[in-house]
C-alpha positions in Angstrom: 120.8 97.3 6.8 118.6 94.5 5.7 115.1 94.3 6.3 113.9 91.5 8.4 111.1 89.5 7.3 108.4 86.9 8.9 105.8 85.2 7.4 102.7 84.8 9.8 100.5 82.2 8.4 100.0 80.0 11.9 99.7 80.7 15.4 103.5 79.8 16.3 104.8 82.2 13.7 103.3 85.1 15.8 105.7 83.9 18.6 108.5 83.9 16.0 108.0 87.4 14.9 108.2 88.3 18.8 111.5 86.9 18.9 112.6 88.6 15.9 111.8 91.6 17.1 113.5 91.2 20.5 116.7 89.9 19.0 116.6 93.3 16.5 116.0 95.0 19.5 118.9 93.4 21.2 121.5 94.2 18.4 120.4 97.8 18.2 121.1 98.3 21.9 117.5 99.7 22.4 116.4 100.5 25.9 114.0 98.2 28.0 111.4 100.3 27.5 111.5 101.3 24.2 112.2 97.3 23.4 109.3 96.2 25.2 107.1 98.4 23.3 108.4 97.3 20.1 107.7 93.4 21.2 104.0 94.4 22.0 103.4 96.2 18.5 104.9 93.4 16.5 102.7 90.7 18.6 99.9 92.9 17.7 100.5 93.6 14.4 101.3 89.4 13.6 97.7 88.7 15.7 95.9 91.3 13.5 97.2 89.9 10.0 96.6 86.1 11.2 92.9 87.0 12.4 91.7 89.4 9.9 93.4 88.2 6.7 94.5 84.5 7.7 98.0 85.5 7.1 100.6 87.9 5.8 104.0 89.4 6.4 105.9 91.2 9.1 108.9 93.6 8.0 111.1 95.2 10.7 113.6 97.8 9.4 116.2 99.0 11.7 115.8 102.9 12.0 119.4 105.2 12.0 121.3 105.0 15.6 120.1 108.4 16.5 116.6 107.5 16.7 116.9 104.1 18.4 113.6 102.5 17.0 112.6 100.1 14.2 109.8 100.5 11.7 107.1 97.6 11.7 105.3 96.9 8.6 102.3 94.8 8.6 101.2 93.6 5.3 98.2 91.4 4.1 96.1 90.7 1.2 93.0 90.3 3.0 89.6 92.0 2.9 90.8 95.3 4.0 89.3 97.9 6.6 85.9 99.4 5.8 86.0 101.8 8.5 89.4 102.7 9.6 88.9 105.1 12.3 86.3 102.5 14.0 88.8 99.6 13.9 91.3 101.7 16.2 88.6 101.6 18.9 88.6 99.9 21.6 86.2 97.1 21.8 85.2 97.7 18.1 86.1 93.9 15.9 85.1 92.3 12.8 86.6 88.8 13.8 85.0 88.4 17.2 88.1 89.3 19.3 88.0 91.9 22.3 88.9 94.8 19.6 91.9 96.0 21.4 95.0 95.4 18.9 95.1 98.5 16.7 94.3 100.5 19.2 97.4 99.1 21.4 99.2 99.2 18.0 98.7 103.0 17.7 99.2 103.6 21.4 102.5 101.8 21.7 103.8 103.4 18.7 105.7 106.9 18.1 104.1 107.3 14.8 101.2 105.1 13.2 99.8 104.9 9.7 97.3 102.8 7.7 97.1 102.2 4.3 93.8 99.7 3.4 91.5 99.6 0.4 88.4 97.2 0.7 89.0 93.7 -1.0 92.7 95.0 -1.6 94.4 94.2 2.1 95.8 96.4 4.8 99.3 97.6 5.2 100.1 99.2 8.9 103.2 101.2 9.5 104.2 101.4 13.3 107.5 103.2 14.4 108.5 102.6 17.6 111.6 104.9 19.0 112.8 106.0 22.1 111.2 108.5 24.1 111.1 112.0 22.4 112.3 110.9 19.1 110.6 112.0 15.7 111.9 110.7 12.5 109.5 112.8 10.3 111.5 115.8 11.1 114.6 114.2 10.2 114.5 115.9 6.4 113.6 119.7 5.7 112.4 118.9 2.1 111.8 115.3 1.2 110.5 112.5 3.4 112.5 108.9 2.8 111.8 105.4 3.3 112.0 102.1 1.7 112.3 98.0 2.2 115.4 95.9 1.4 114.0 92.0 1.2 116.3 89.2 0.9 115.1 86.1 -0.8 113.4 83.7 0.8 115.9 81.3 2.7 118.6 84.1 2.7 119.8 85.8 5.6 121.8 88.9 4.2 120.3 90.9 1.0 122.0 91.3 -2.2 120.4 94.5 -2.6 121.2 97.6 -0.9 120.3 101.6 -0.7 121.2 104.7 0.8 119.6 108.4 1.5 121.4 111.0 2.5 120.9 115.2 2.2 123.1 118.3 2.6 122.7 122.0 2.1 119.4 121.2 -0.2 120.7 118.4 -2.4 119.4 114.7 -1.7 121.5 111.8 -3.0 120.3 108.3 -3.2 122.0 105.0 -4.5 120.2 101.6 -4.9 122.5 98.8 -5.6 121.5 95.0 -6.6 124.7 92.8 -6.3 125.0 90.1 -9.0 123.3 87.1 -7.6 122.1 86.5 -4.2 123.4 86.0 -0.3 126.8 87.3 1.1 128.6 87.5 -2.1 126.0 89.8 -3.7 125.6 92.0 -0.2 129.3 92.6 -0.5 128.9 94.2 -3.9 125.9 96.4 -2.8 127.6 97.3 0.6 130.9 98.0 -1.4 128.8 100.9 -3.4 127.0 102.3 -0.4 130.7 102.9 1.0 131.9 104.6 -1.9 128.7 106.5 -1.8 129.4 107.6 1.5 132.6 108.6 1.1 132.6 110.3 -2.3 132.7 113.7 -2.9 131.4 113.9 -6.7 129.1 116.4 -7.5 126.8 114.5 -9.9 125.5 111.0 -10.2 127.7 110.3 -13.4 130.9 111.1 -11.7 129.8 108.9 -8.7 129.1 106.2 -11.1 132.3 106.0 -12.3 133.7 105.9 -8.6 131.5 102.9 -7.9 132.5 101.2 -11.2 136.1 101.2 -10.2 135.7 100.0 -6.6 133.5 96.8 -7.6 136.2 95.8 -10.4 137.2 92.9 -7.9 133.4 92.1 -7.5 130.8 90.0 -9.1 129.5 93.8 -10.3 126.1 95.2 -9.7 123.1 96.8 -10.9 123.1 100.6 -9.5 121.0 103.7 -9.8 122.2 107.0 -8.7 120.0 110.1 -8.2 120.7 113.8 -6.9 117.6 115.9 -6.3 118.8 119.7 -6.1 115.8 121.4 -4.2 116.4 124.8 -5.0 116.8 124.2 -8.9 113.8 121.6 -8.7 116.0 119.2 -11.0 116.5 115.3 -10.8 120.1 114.5 -12.0 120.0 110.4 -12.6 122.1 107.7 -13.9 121.6 104.2 -14.1 123.1 101.1 -15.2 121.3 97.4 -14.8 118.0 96.4 -14.0 116.9 99.1 -11.4 114.2 100.8 -12.1 112.2 103.8 -11.5 109.8 106.6 -11.6 109.4 110.4 -11.1 105.8 111.3 -10.3 104.9 114.9 -11.0 101.3 115.7 -10.0 100.5 112.2 -9.4 101.9 111.5 -13.5 104.9 108.8 -13.5 107.6 109.4 -15.7 110.2 106.6 -16.3 114.0 106.9 -15.8 116.0 105.8 -18.4 118.9 103.3 -17.4 121.3 101.4 -19.5 122.6 98.1 -20.0 125.7 96.5 -18.0 126.9 95.9 -15.3 129.0 98.2 -12.7 132.4 96.9 -12.1 132.8 95.0 -15.2 130.8 95.9 -18.3 129.8 99.8 -18.5 130.0 100.6 -21.9 127.2 103.5 -21.8 126.8 106.0 -19.1 124.6 109.1 -19.4 123.4 111.3 -16.8 119.7 112.6 -17.3 118.2 115.7 -16.1 114.4 115.5 -14.8 112.3 118.5 -14.0 110.7 117.9 -10.6 107.5 119.7 -11.0 105.2 120.1 -7.9 104.5 117.4 -5.5 107.5 115.2 -6.7 108.1 111.6 -5.7 110.8 109.5 -6.6 110.4 105.8 -6.1 113.2 103.4 -7.2 113.2 99.6 -7.3 115.4 96.6 -8.2 114.5 93.5 -10.3 112.8 91.6 -7.2 109.9 93.6 -7.9 108.0 93.1 -11.4 108.2 95.6 -13.9 104.4 96.0 -15.4 102.3 97.6 -12.5 101.0 100.8 -11.8 99.9 102.7 -8.8 96.8 104.5 -10.6 94.4 102.3 -8.6 96.0 102.9 -5.3 94.0 105.8 -4.3 95.8 108.1 -1.9 98.7 106.2 -1.5 101.4 108.5 -2.8 100.5 110.7 -0.2 101.5 108.3 2.6 104.7 107.9 4.6 107.5 106.8 2.1 108.0 103.6 3.9 104.2 102.7 3.8 104.4 103.3 -0.2 107.2 100.9 -0.7 105.8 98.2 1.9 102.4 98.2 -0.5 104.5 98.1 -3.7 106.7 95.4 -2.2 103.5 93.5 -0.9 101.8 93.4 -4.2 104.7 93.4 -7.0 107.2 91.3 -5.3 108.6 88.3 -7.7 109.2 86.6 -4.5 112.0 84.9 -5.8 114.8 87.3 -5.7 115.9 89.8 -3.5 113.5 93.1 -3.2 114.5 96.7 -2.8 111.7 99.5 -3.1 112.7 103.3 -2.1 110.7 106.4 -1.9 111.4 110.2 -1.5 108.3 112.3 -1.3 108.3 115.9 -1.2 106.9 117.2 1.6 103.7 119.5 1.5 104.3 123.2 1.1 108.0 123.0 0.0 107.7 122.7 -3.6 108.8 126.1 -5.3 
């Protein structure tokens, strides 16, 4: 599902963020209690970016239906937090306010995580789900997450992604339909539909199926990865301008992608194996994210929730003139073999 994005640069946009959250809760048929918690969390997050950073962005991601909830990302490029633990204490404030906002966000959220650096901004992930749900236990070996944000003034994102796992195999697809808006979204959705229905045992075979299915569309850039947990291997095939890195012990390796348009011009298709190594992390992103960047200066970020990692990359490296997608799969501690 497309990520809902709300810029918060003035007080009236706090109300807009709350209304957008309420609309999303209604579309997901969240129960009244969960919807109310979501509205309060979004309001507090929006107020915080306005008070402490003079503005920022709220992203809302619907979670899979079985969790009945929403991921809230509050992103700003403000001064950052010097003392994170103290900032969550009621009564502590650096902006002359009551100092209850961050504490309220933590209490109302099912899961809450913060990444901040002095002078570089703050990113808050608040996961709001129905009572008793815990998304962090959904996958045995890898945690997964991402953002898929449409270009400004578009309601549908021409990008799309999907992650599935079965019997120790994690499959991921990222698609970027050519152009923007509904027609591009149709391309991405068609690729995802093939992915969900396919029984292909490798990314190259699956890419061929996607290529055939997209012949009647404007085409897309597509990247497909299969992670075999037992063999400690990633098999990867990419066509077009989807980029990716595989981290091993904190060192990134760029993933090979070939020129072309899936559905129209796919002259070269090569499936490349990569050894996972310990502490593996896979990050894929569309061309709405700039290409020349590094996470070397983001101390501790790669150990955080994948959705939080994706949000920080989007905040700092989005081109802001294209659909932008970032997808992260991070190996859980203790499962490397």
